[in-house]
N, C-alpha and C positions, 0 to 999 in steps of 0.2 A: 621167353618161350613159356607156354602154359604148362602147368603141371598136368601129367597124364590123368590124374584122378579128376582134375577139374574138367578136362576134355570129355572124359567118360560121363561126368555128371551132366554136362551140357547136352551131350548126345542122348542120354537117358531122358532128360527133360523134354527134348524135342520129340522123342519117341512117344512119350506119354501124351503130349499135345496132339500129335498126329493121330494116335489111336482114338483119342476123345473126339476129334473132328470126324473121323470115319464113323464112329458110333452114333454121332448126332445127325449125320446125313439122313434125309428122309429115305425110307426104304422104297425102292422103285417097285411099283405095282406091276404084276404080271399083266401083259396085254390081254384085255378081255376080247372074247369073240364078238365081233361087230353084230349088233342086233339089226334085223331087217326092219326098215321103217314101216310104220303102218301106212296103208294106202290113204291118200287124201281123196276128197270127193271128186277131184279132177281125174283120178286114176280109175274111178269106178264108172263103167259104162251105164248109160241110162237103163238098158235092159236089165243089167245085173242089179242095179239099185232098186228097180221095180220089184224084182223077185226077192231081194234081200233087205226089205225095209227094216227088219229087226236087227240089222248088223250091229255088233258090239265093237265099236271103233271110235276112240275119242276124237279122231281127226275127221270122221265122217260128218257131213253136215246135212241132216235129214230134212231141214227146212227147204232145201232145193227141190224136194219131192213132196212138198206139203199139199199139193193138189191131189195126191192119191189118198184114198180112204183105206182104212183097214179092210183087207179082203179084196181090194181092187187088184186087177191085173190087166195088162195090155194084151189083148188077143190079136190085134192087127197093128203091127208096128207102123204101117203107113197111115193108119187112121186110129190113133190111140184114144181119141175122144176125151181129152184131158179136162175139159170143163163140164163134165157130165153132172157134177154136183153144184155148179154155179147157180146162185139164186135159190138154192134149196131151203126147205123149212129147217128151222133150228139153227140157221146161220145168220151172220150179220153182214152188212155191206162191206165191212173191213175184211171179213173172211172171203167174200167174193173177189175182192181186189188181190188178196193173197194168192188165190188160185191163178189169176191172170199173171201175177208176178212170177209164179212158179213155171208157167208155160213159157214166158219170155226167157227166163233163165235157162230152161231146158233147150230152147231153140238156139240160144247162144252157145251152149255147151256142145250141142250136136253139130252145128255148122262150123264151130271154132272160128267164127268171123262175125263180129257185131255188125259190120257193114252190110251183111246179107239181110238184116231186118229193115224193112222199109219204114222209115221214120217220117211218115206223112200224116195223113188223116187217120181217124179211127178205121175208116173203110179200107184204106190202103194197107194198114198194119194187119187187119183181120184177114184180108185177102191173102197176105203173105203167110199168116199162121194157119190158114185153111187149105194150104196145099201149093200155093204159088211160090215155091221156094226151091232151092237147088237140090234138096233131098226128096222133094215131092211128098213130104209128110203132112198129113192133115192133123196138126196138133189140136185144132178146134174143128169139130165136125160142122160142115156147112149147114146142117139141119138143126143146129143148136137152137133151143127155144128162145134164147136171148139175142139172137141175131135178127135185126129187122130186115125189111125187104131191100134196103140199100146196102146190106152187108155190114152194118155197124153193130158192135157189141153194146147192148144196153145194160144199165144197172138195174137193180131189182125194183126201182121206182119208174122205169120206163124211159130214162134219159140216156143218150149215148155217152159212153165213157170218153173222157178227154185225155189224150196222150200228149205230154209235152216232153220233148227231147232236150235235156240240158246238154247232152253230148251223145255221140253214138253208143256210149257205154253207160249212160245214166238217163233213165226215163222216169218221168213222173206220171202215175196213173191216177186220175181224179174222177170221183163220182160226185154229181151235184147234190146227192143226199135226198132226203125226203121232200125238201121244198122245191126240188128240181131246178134250182137256180145256182149258177156257178159263182164261186168266190163268196160264199156266205158261210156262216158259222157252222152249218151242219155238213159242209163238204167233207168227203172222206178221201184221203190221199195216201198212196203207197208209192215208194220209190223202188225201182229195180236197177241194180248196178252189176257190172261184171268186171273182173280184172283182166279178162281176155282183150287183147288189143287188136284193132283192125289189121288185116294182112297187107293192105296197100299203104 
């Protein structure tokens, strides 16, 4: 039988060890109030984004609205004339294609279905962007100076743009460049993509 003093000594030792264990446990943090997430650009309507181009939001992607100039605003939502600066002075061929990229991105965002964009010829796609769509929106005004009599969108050197669909959510926009010949060194290419998936 153990000596009572020995038993007390063992118990005291265990108590010290247990107290040390409790002391060394990480202090549980008080639950913090959950912060509201910043809206992403998918949460911002096209109309709000047009009005709030100066929005301070690290998740907002202003390049989606890069076709809008400082001071621009959309007066008619059915005919926003988004390529009004296309081919303008002080711009480059790449800038022009970025404007077209922005229009296609906006079309996808507003229709919420990439399948609604007709991926055929230049003429077919521009007809779609000029009002022949489910929303009836003329993203590109039919009287745009760079639309030829066949309804094709021309680059600043007078050649029709070439649209190549890698998929319904990935389109390559190509300008022939100053030499007006396709697949040469001065070609200008911009790709437009969307994470939005077709509904069907």
